C-alpha positions in Angstrom: 110.0 131.4 103.5 108.8 128.8 105.9 105.9 128.0 103.4 108.5 127.1 100.7 110.2 124.6 103.0 106.9 123.0 103.9 106.0 122.6 100.1 109.6 121.2 99.5 109.1 118.7 102.2 105.8 117.7 100.6 107.4 117.4 97.2 110.1 115.1 98.6 107.5 113.1 100.3 105.4 112.8 97.2 108.3 111.7 95.1 109.2 109.0 97.6 105.5 107.9 97.4 105.7 107.6 93.8 109.0 105.7 93.8 107.4 103.2 96.3 105.0 102.0 93.5 107.8 101.4 91.0 108.2 97.7 92.0 104.4 97.1 91.3 104.6 98.7 87.8 107.9 96.5 87.1 106.1 93.3 88.2 103.0 93.9 86.2 104.4 95.5 83.0 107.9 93.8 82.6 107.6 90.5 84.5 103.8 90.2 83.8 103.1 89.1 87.4 99.9 90.3 88.9 99.1 87.6 91.5 98.4 89.0 94.8 97.4 92.4 93.5 93.9 93.3 94.6 92.0 95.4 92.2 89.7 96.4 95.0 92.4 97.8 97.1 93.9 99.6 94.1 90.5 101.1 93.2 90.0 102.4 96.7 93.5 103.9 96.7 92.7 105.5 93.4 89.6 107.2 94.9 91.6 108.2 98.0 94.3 109.9 95.7 91.8 111.6 93.7 90.2 113.1 96.8 93.7 114.2 98.0 94.2 115.8 94.7 91.0 117.7 95.0 92.0 118.7 98.5 95.4 119.9 97.2 93.6 122.0 94.6 91.3 123.5 97.0 94.0 124.4 99.4 96.3 125.4 96.5 99.1 123.1 97.7 101.6 122.4 94.8 103.2 119.6 96.6 99.9 117.8 97.1 98.7 118.5 93.5 102.0 117.2 91.9 102.3 114.3 94.1 98.9 113.1 93.7 98.7 113.7 89.9 101.7 111.6 89.3 100.9 108.8 91.9 97.4 108.6 90.2 99.2 108.0 86.9 101.3 105.3 88.4 98.4 103.5 90.2 96.2 103.7 87.0 99.2 102.1 85.1 99.3 99.2 87.5 95.4 98.9 87.3 95.5 98.8 83.6 98.2 96.4 83.5 96.6 94.1 85.9 93.4 94.1 84.0 95.1 93.5 80.7 97.0 90.5 82.1 93.9 88.9 83.7 91.8 89.5 80.6 94.6 87.8 78.5 94.6 84.9 81.0 90.7 84.6 80.8 90.8 84.4 77.0 93.6 81.7 76.9 
């Protein structure tokens, strides 16, 4: 029973972590603003999340797996959007 509550806390924390990135997605994909976004920082965060995902798989933590998969998708969406905008600006 205690393990279920621990996983539930992890899932809530993961969901909040994902929600925290929504303003970045909105800025990049809707407002097409990418100034101040460091691709280096986002790349390091991506590697860290991938390692946390691997750790979650190894310890069989559903909360870590779910949270990190969805957060990786969100971060990759931001990275792709920023690269797309910067490429478009370079070609203009």
